[in-house]
Every structure is written in C-alpha cells, then in structure tokens.
LUMBAKE-897951 format. One record per residue (C-alpha): residue number from 1; x, y, z; residue in three letters. Coordinates in steps of 0.2 Angstrom, whole numbers, plus 2048, in hexadecimal, padded with zeros to 3 digits. Each point is the difference from the previous one (the first is absolute). Layout:
BEGIN
<atom><nr>NUM</nr><east>X</east><north>Y</north><up>Z</up><rest>ALA</rest></atom>
...
REM end
This chain:
BEGIN
<atom><nr>1</nr><east>049</east><north>AD5</north><up>96A</up><rest>MET</rest></atom>
<atom><nr>2</nr><east>7FC</east><north>80B</north><up>80F</up><rest>LYS</rest></atom>
<atom><nr>3</nr><east>7F3</east><north>7F4</north><up>806</up><rest>ARG</rest></atom>
<atom><nr>4</nr><east>80C</east><north>7F2</north><up>800</up><rest>ILE</rest></atom>
<atom><nr>5</nr><east>80D</east><north>80A</north><up>809</up><rest>ALA</rest></atom>
<atom><nr>6</nr><east>7F2</east><north>804</north><up>80D</up><rest>ALA</rest></atom>
<atom><nr>7</nr><east>7FB</east><north>7EE</north><up>802</up><rest>ILE</rest></atom>
<atom><nr>8</nr><east>813</east><north>7FB</north><up>802</up><rest>VAL</rest></atom>
<atom><nr>9</nr><east>803</east><north>80E</north><up>80D</up><rest>GLY</rest></atom>
<atom><nr>10</nr><east>7F0</east><north>7FA</north><up>80A</up><rest>ALA</rest></atom>
<atom><nr>11</nr><east>806</east><north>7EE</north><up>7FF</up><rest>ALA</rest></atom>
<atom><nr>12</nr><east>811</east><north>805</north><up>807</up><rest>LEU</rest></atom>
<atom><nr>13</nr><east>7F8</east><north>80A</north><up>80E</up><rest>ALA</rest></atom>
<atom><nr>14</nr><east>7F5</east><north>7F2</north><up>805</up><rest>VAL</rest></atom>
<atom><nr>15</nr><east>80F</east><north>7F4</north><up>7FF</up><rest>ALA</rest></atom>
<atom><nr>16</nr><east>80A</east><north>80C</north><up>80B</up><rest>ALA</rest></atom>
<atom><nr>17</nr><east>7F3</east><north>801</north><up>80D</up><rest>VAL</rest></atom>
<atom><nr>18</nr><east>7FD</east><north>7ED</north><up>800</up><rest>ALA</rest></atom>
<atom><nr>19</nr><east>813</east><north>7FE</north><up>802</up><rest>GLY</rest></atom>
<atom><nr>20</nr><east>800</east><north>80C</north><up>80F</up><rest>ILE</rest></atom>
<atom><nr>21</nr><east>7F1</east><north>7F7</north><up>808</up><rest>VAL</rest></atom>
<atom><nr>22</nr><east>809</east><north>7EF</north><up>7FE</up><rest>LEU</rest></atom>
<atom><nr>23</nr><east>810</east><north>807</north><up>807</up><rest>ALA</rest></atom>
<atom><nr>24</nr><east>7F7</east><north>807</north><up>80F</up><rest>MET</rest></atom>
<atom><nr>25</nr><east>7F7</east><north>7EF</north><up>803</up><rest>ARG</rest></atom>
<atom><nr>26</nr><east>811</east><north>7F7</north><up>7FF</up><rest>GLY</rest></atom>
<atom><nr>27</nr><east>808</east><north>80C</north><up>80D</up><rest>ARG</rest></atom>
<atom><nr>28</nr><east>7F1</east><north>7FC</north><up>80B</up><rest>ASP</rest></atom>
<atom><nr>29</nr><east>802</east><north>7EE</north><up>7FE</up><rest>GLU</rest></atom>
<atom><nr>30</nr><east>812</east><north>800</north><up>804</up><rest>ARG</rest></atom>
<atom><nr>31</nr><east>7FD</east><north>80B</north><up>80F</up><rest>ALA</rest></atom>
<atom><nr>32</nr><east>7F3</east><north>7F3</north><up>806</up><rest>ILE</rest></atom>
<atom><nr>33</nr><east>80C</east><north>7F1</north><up>7FD</up><rest>ARG</rest></atom>
<atom><nr>34</nr><east>80D</east><north>809</north><up>809</up><rest>LYS</rest></atom>
<atom><nr>35</nr><east>7F5</east><north>802</north><up>80F</up><rest>ASN</rest></atom>
<atom><nr>36</nr><east>7FB</east><north>7EE</north><up>800</up><rest>ILE</rest></atom>
<atom><nr>37</nr><east>813</east><north>7FB</north><up>800</up><rest>LYS</rest></atom>
<atom><nr>38</nr><east>803</east><north>80C</north><up>80E</up><rest>GLU</rest></atom>
<atom><nr>39</nr><east>7F1</east><north>7F9</north><up>80A</up><rest>ILE</rest></atom>
<atom><nr>40</nr><east>806</east><north>7EE</north><up>7FE</up><rest>ALA</rest></atom>
<atom><nr>41</nr><east>812</east><north>804</north><up>805</up><rest>GLU</rest></atom>
<atom><nr>42</nr><east>7FA</east><north>80A</north><up>80F</up><rest>SER</rest></atom>
<atom><nr>43</nr><east>7F5</east><north>7F1</north><up>805</up><rest>ALA</rest></atom>
<atom><nr>44</nr><east>80F</east><north>7F4</north><up>800</up><rest>SER</rest></atom>
<atom><nr>45</nr><east>80C</east><north>7FE</north><up>80E</up><rest>LYS</rest></atom>
<atom><nr>46</nr><east>811</east><north>7F8</north><up>802</up><rest>SER</rest></atom>
<atom><nr>47</nr><east>807</east><north>7F9</north><up>810</up><rest>LYS</rest></atom>
<atom><nr>48</nr><east>80C</east><north>80F</north><up>801</up><rest>GLU</rest></atom>
<atom><nr>49</nr><east>7F2</east><north>80D</north><up>800</up><rest>ASP</rest></atom>
<atom><nr>50</nr><east>7FF</east><north>80A</north><up>810</up><rest>GLN</rest></atom>
<atom><nr>51</nr><east>7F1</east><north>809</north><up>808</up><rest>PHE</rest></atom>
<atom><nr>52</nr><east>804</east><north>811</north><up>7F8</up><rest>PHE</rest></atom>
<atom><nr>53</nr><east>802</east><north>7F8</north><up>7EF</up><rest>THR</rest></atom>
<atom><nr>54</nr><east>7EF</east><north>7F8</north><up>803</up><rest>LEU</rest></atom>
<atom><nr>55</nr><east>7F9</east><north>810</north><up>805</up><rest>LEU</rest></atom>
<atom><nr>56</nr><east>806</east><north>808</north><up>7F0</up><rest>GLY</rest></atom>
<atom><nr>57</nr><east>7F8</east><north>7F2</north><up>7F6</up><rest>LYS</rest></atom>
<atom><nr>58</nr><east>7F0</east><north>802</north><up>808</up><rest>SER</rest></atom>
<atom><nr>59</nr><east>800</east><north>813</north><up>7FC</up><rest>GLU</rest></atom>
<atom><nr>60</nr><east>805</east><north>7FD</north><up>7EE</up><rest>THR</rest></atom>
<atom><nr>61</nr><east>7F1</east><north>7F5</north><up>7FF</up><rest>ILE</rest></atom>
<atom><nr>62</nr><east>7F5</east><north>80D</north><up>808</up><rest>LYS</rest></atom>
<atom><nr>63</nr><east>806</east><north>80D</north><up>7F4</up><rest>SER</rest></atom>
<atom><nr>64</nr><east>7FA</east><north>7F5</north><up>7F1</up><rest>ARG</rest></atom>
<atom><nr>65</nr><east>7EE</east><north>7FF</north><up>807</up><rest>PHE</rest></atom>
<atom><nr>66</nr><east>7F2</east><north>80D</north><up>800</up><rest>ALA</rest></atom>
<atom><nr>67</nr><east>7FD</east><north>806</north><up>812</up><rest>PRO</rest></atom>
<atom><nr>68</nr><east>7EE</east><north>7F9</north><up>7FF</up><rest>ASP</rest></atom>
<atom><nr>69</nr><east>805</east><north>7EF</north><up>7F7</up><rest>CYS</rest></atom>
<atom><nr>70</nr><east>7F8</east><north>7EF</north><up>803</up><rest>ARG</rest></atom>
<atom><nr>71</nr><east>80A</east><north>7F0</north><up>800</up><rest>VAL</rest></atom>
<atom><nr>72</nr><east>7F7</east><north>7EF</north><up>801</up><rest>ALA</rest></atom>
<atom><nr>73</nr><east>80B</east><north>7F0</north><up>802</up><rest>VAL</rest></atom>
<atom><nr>74</nr><east>7F4</east><north>7F1</north><up>7FE</up><rest>GLU</rest></atom>
<atom><nr>75</nr><east>800</east><north>7F5</north><up>80F</up><rest>GLY</rest></atom>
<atom><nr>76</nr><east>80D</east><north>809</north><up>80A</up><rest>GLU</rest></atom>
<atom><nr>77</nr><east>7FB</east><north>810</north><up>807</up><rest>LEU</rest></atom>
<atom><nr>78</nr><east>7F0</east><north>80B</north><up>801</up><rest>PRO</rest></atom>
<atom><nr>79</nr><east>801</east><north>80E</north><up>7F3</up><rest>GLU</rest></atom>
<atom><nr>80</nr><east>80D</east><north>80D</north><up>804</up><rest>ILE</rest></atom>
<atom><nr>81</nr><east>7FA</east><north>812</north><up>7FE</up><rest>ALA</rest></atom>
<atom><nr>82</nr><east>80D</east><north>80D</north><up>7FE</up><rest>GLY</rest></atom>
<atom><nr>83</nr><east>812</east><north>802</north><up>7FC</up><rest>ALA</rest></atom>
<atom><nr>84</nr><east>805</east><north>803</north><up>812</up><rest>GLU</rest></atom>
<atom><nr>85</nr><east>7F7</east><north>7F0</north><up>806</up><rest>ALA</rest></atom>
<atom><nr>86</nr><east>809</east><north>7F7</north><up>7F2</up><rest>LEU</rest></atom>
<atom><nr>87</nr><east>811</east><north>806</north><up>804</up><rest>ALA</rest></atom>
<atom><nr>88</nr><east>7FD</east><north>7FB</north><up>812</up><rest>GLY</rest></atom>
<atom><nr>89</nr><east>7FB</east><north>7EE</north><up>7FB</up><rest>ILE</rest></atom>
<atom><nr>90</nr><east>80F</east><north>7FF</north><up>7F4</up><rest>VAL</rest></atom>
<atom><nr>91</nr><east>80C</east><north>805</north><up>80D</up><rest>LEU</rest></atom>
<atom><nr>92</nr><east>7F9</east><north>7F3</north><up>80D</up><rest>GLN</rest></atom>
<atom><nr>93</nr><east>800</east><north>7F2</north><up>7F3</up><rest>VAL</rest></atom>
<atom><nr>94</nr><east>812</east><north>804</north><up>7FA</up><rest>LEU</rest></atom>
<atom><nr>95</nr><east>806</east><north>802</north><up>812</up><rest>HIS</rest></atom>
<atom><nr>96</nr><east>7F8</east><north>7EF</north><up>805</up><rest>SER</rest></atom>
<atom><nr>97</nr><east>808</east><north>7F5</north><up>7F2</up><rest>ILE</rest></atom>
<atom><nr>98</nr><east>812</east><north>7FC</north><up>7FD</up><rest>GLN</rest></atom>
<atom><nr>99</nr><east>800</east><north>801</north><up>7ED</up><rest>GLU</rest></atom>
<atom><nr>100</nr><east>7F4</east><north>803</north><up>7F2</up><rest>LEU</rest></atom>
<atom><nr>101</nr><east>802</east><north>802</north><up>7ED</up><rest>LYS</rest></atom>
<atom><nr>102</nr><east>7F2</east><north>807</north><up>7F6</up><rest>VAL</rest></atom>
<atom><nr>103</nr><east>800</east><north>7FD</north><up>7ED</up><rest>GLU</rest></atom>
<atom><nr>104</nr><east>7F4</east><north>807</north><up>7F3</up><rest>ILE</rest></atom>
<atom><nr>105</nr><east>7FD</east><north>7F9</north><up>7EF</up><rest>ASP</rest></atom>
<atom><nr>106</nr><east>7F4</east><north>802</north><up>7F1</up><rest>ASP</rest></atom>
<atom><nr>107</nr><east>7FC</east><north>812</north><up>803</up><rest>VAL</rest></atom>
<atom><nr>108</nr><east>7F3</east><north>808</north><up>7F5</up><rest>GLY</rest></atom>
<atom><nr>109</nr><east>7FC</east><north>813</north><up>801</up><rest>VAL</rest></atom>
<atom><nr>110</nr><east>7F2</east><north>809</north><up>7F8</up><rest>THR</rest></atom>
<atom><nr>111</nr><east>7FF</east><north>813</north><up>801</up><rest>VAL</rest></atom>
<atom><nr>112</nr><east>7EF</east><north>808</north><up>7FF</up><rest>ALA</rest></atom>
<atom><nr>113</nr><east>7FE</east><north>80C</north><up>7F1</up><rest>PRO</rest></atom>
<atom><nr>114</nr><east>800</east><north>80F</north><up>80C</up><rest>ASP</rest></atom>
<atom><nr>115</nr><east>810</east><north>7FB</north><up>808</up><rest>ARG</rest></atom>
<atom><nr>116</nr><east>7FA</east><north>802</north><up>811</up><rest>LEU</rest></atom>
<atom><nr>117</nr><east>7FC</east><north>7EE</north><up>804</up><rest>GLY</rest></atom>
<atom><nr>118</nr><east>808</east><north>7EF</north><up>7FB</up><rest>ALA</rest></atom>
<atom><nr>119</nr><east>7FE</east><north>7EE</north><up>804</up><rest>ASP</rest></atom>
<atom><nr>120</nr><east>80D</east><north>7F3</north><up>802</up><rest>SER</rest></atom>
<atom><nr>121</nr><east>800</east><north>7ED</north><up>802</up><rest>VAL</rest></atom>
<atom><nr>122</nr><east>80E</east><north>7F5</north><up>805</up><rest>MET</rest></atom>
<atom><nr>123</nr><east>806</east><north>7F0</north><up>809</up><rest>THR</rest></atom>
<atom><nr>124</nr><east>809</east><north>802</north><up>810</up><rest>ALA</rest></atom>
<atom><nr>125</nr><east>80A</east><north>7F3</north><up>809</up><rest>ARG</rest></atom>
<atom><nr>126</nr><east>805</east><north>802</north><up>812</up><rest>ALA</rest></atom>
<atom><nr>127</nr><east>80E</east><north>7F3</north><up>806</up><rest>ILE</rest></atom>
<atom><nr>128</nr><east>805</east><north>7FE</north><up>812</up><rest>ALA</rest></atom>
<atom><nr>129</nr><east>80B</east><north>7F4</north><up>809</up><rest>PRO</rest></atom>
<atom><nr>130</nr><east>7F9</east><north>7F4</north><up>80C</up><rest>SER</rest></atom>
<atom><nr>131</nr><east>809</east><north>7F8</north><up>80F</up><rest>PRO</rest></atom>
<atom><nr>132</nr><east>7FE</east><north>7EE</north><up>7F8</up><rest>SER</rest></atom>
<atom><nr>133</nr><east>806</east><north>806</north><up>7EF</up><rest>ALA</rest></atom>
<atom><nr>134</nr><east>80B</east><north>80F</north><up>802</up><rest>PRO</rest></atom>
<atom><nr>135</nr><east>807</east><north>7FF</north><up>7EE</up><rest>ASP</rest></atom>
<atom><nr>136</nr><east>7F1</east><north>80A</north><up>7F9</up><rest>VAL</rest></atom>
<atom><nr>137</nr><east>809</east><north>809</north><up>7F2</up><rest>MET</rest></atom>
<atom><nr>138</nr><east>806</east><north>7EF</north><up>7FA</up><rest>GLY</rest></atom>
<atom><nr>139</nr><east>7EE</east><north>7F9</north><up>800</up><rest>GLY</rest></atom>
<atom><nr>140</nr><east>7FC</east><north>7FC</north><up>812</up><rest>GLY</rest></atom>
<atom><nr>141</nr><east>7F5</east><north>80A</north><up>80C</up><rest>GLY</rest></atom>
<atom><nr>142</nr><east>7EF</east><north>808</north><up>7FE</up><rest>LEU</rest></atom>
<atom><nr>143</nr><east>7F9</east><north>808</north><up>7F0</up><rest>MET</rest></atom>
<atom><nr>144</nr><east>7F0</east><north>80A</north><up>7FD</up><rest>ASP</rest></atom>
<atom><nr>145</nr><east>7FB</east><north>803</north><up>7EF</up><rest>LEU</rest></atom>
<atom><nr>146</nr><east>7F3</east><north>80E</north><up>7FC</up><rest>ARG</rest></atom>
<atom><nr>147</nr><east>7F7</east><north>809</north><up>7F2</up><rest>GLU</rest></atom>
<atom><nr>148</nr><east>801</east><north>812</north><up>804</up><rest>VAL</rest></atom>
<atom><nr>149</nr><east>7F5</east><north>80D</north><up>7F8</up><rest>LYS</rest></atom>
<atom><nr>150</nr><east>804</east><north>813</north><up>803</up><rest>ILE</rest></atom>
<atom><nr>151</nr><east>7F6</east><north>80F</north><up>7FC</up><rest>GLN</rest></atom>
<atom><nr>152</nr><east>80B</east><north>80F</north><up>7FF</up><rest>TRP</rest></atom>
<atom><nr>153</nr><east>7FC</east><north>813</north><up>802</up><rest>ARG</rest></atom>
<atom><nr>154</nr><east>80B</east><north>80E</north><up>7FB</up><rest>LYS</rest></atom>
<atom><nr>155</nr><east>801</east><north>80C</north><up>80F</up><rest>ILE</rest></atom>
<atom><nr>156</nr><east>80A</east><north>810</north><up>7FE</up><rest>ASP</rest></atom>
<atom><nr>157</nr><east>808</east><north>7F9</north><up>7F0</up><rest>GLY</rest></atom>
<atom><nr>158</nr><east>806</east><north>7EF</north><up>808</up><rest>LYS</rest></atom>
<atom><nr>159</nr><east>7F8</east><north>7EF</north><up>7FE</up><rest>TRP</rest></atom>
<atom><nr>160</nr><east>7FA</east><north>7F9</north><up>810</up><rest>ARG</rest></atom>
<atom><nr>161</nr><east>7F7</east><north>7F0</north><up>805</up><rest>VAL</rest></atom>
<atom><nr>162</nr><east>7EE</east><north>803</north><up>803</up><rest>ALA</rest></atom>
<atom><nr>163</nr><east>7FA</east><north>7EE</north><up>802</up><rest>ARG</rest></atom>
<atom><nr>164</nr><east>80A</east><north>7F0</north><up>801</up><rest>LEU</rest></atom>
<atom><nr>165</nr><east>7F8</east><north>7EF</north><up>800</up><rest>ASP</rest></atom>
<atom><nr>166</nr><east>80A</east><north>7F0</north><up>802</up><rest>ALA</rest></atom>
<atom><nr>167</nr><east>7F8</east><north>7EF</north><up>7FD</up><rest>ARG</rest></atom>
<atom><nr>168</nr><east>807</east><north>7EF</north><up>803</up><rest>LYS</rest></atom>
<atom><nr>169</nr><east>805</east><north>7F7</north><up>7F0</up><rest>VAL</rest></atom>
<atom><nr>170</nr><east>7FB</east><north>7EE</north><up>7FF</up><rest>LEU</rest></atom>
<atom><nr>171</nr><east>80F</east><north>7F5</north><up>7FE</up><rest>ARG</rest></atom>
REM end
C-alpha cells in the first residue's frame, strides 16, 4: 500500500511539473504573439499619422528587436543589421508613403525547451494605395504577400527578434 501511495505521489509531482512547464511555454507563446501583433500595428500607417506618431512606431519596432538583429527582405533591400538601422529605415519608409496596412495571418510559434529561444512562421500582407487605384482597403492598390520566419531570443526576460526573413509568396 505504501508503494502505491509513493507511485501516485511521484506521478502527481511529475504531472505538476509538466503543468508548470506547459503553462510557462504558453505564457512565452502569448508574449511572442503579442510582439508580432505590436510589430504589425507599428509597421502600419494611416493617412492621419503625423511625424511624431511615426517616430513612436519606429521606436516600438526597435524595442521588439535585439540590438544585433538581422532582417532580410527578399528582393527589396540589402540585409539590415541592427535594431537602430531598422528603426531608421522603418521611419523613412513610413514617412515616404501615404498609407500602409500590415496584416499577419497563420502564425505558428515554437518555443525551445530551454525557453530562451523560439521560432515563428507566418504570412504577412502589406497593402498600400496607389495613385491609379486609391481604394486600397476595398481591393485596389498594391499588395505584397510574404512568408515571414522569425528567430526569437529572450533578452533580459523579454522576447526580441534576433533574425527575420521575409520571402515573397508566389501567387
């Protein structure tokens, strides 16, 4: 009888530890998904956004990336090295366009067992009006569709983008 009680006690302890580990991974995944949402919102621009709003958006994006991050956008720019450089490019791009909407779909997140790294994959769509088709949100304008892969690193307890690769999706 004591042996059965010991086995049951050990099984309960293992289940409790597994539950804690799964809960922590769930919290990490939620934090990463929140970062993805905030990056997409900050990369979007409405017609009403003023320069200081755009500056704030570029700073928000910078704060979600590791200082030594790498960003590769296939076919558009040379690889961007560092969160400071990225923030500058984001500010320039947002300031030079009238409107941009960034949408994220099909997000998958995998947290490493040590909870210090993670990978995510998603589809990103950037929609912008064009002079010949200004009704972009209703279906006109320009659209860019990409598969985005992100490597995350936990820095000082916060998830930061270490590497982002965006590849064109064939349509």
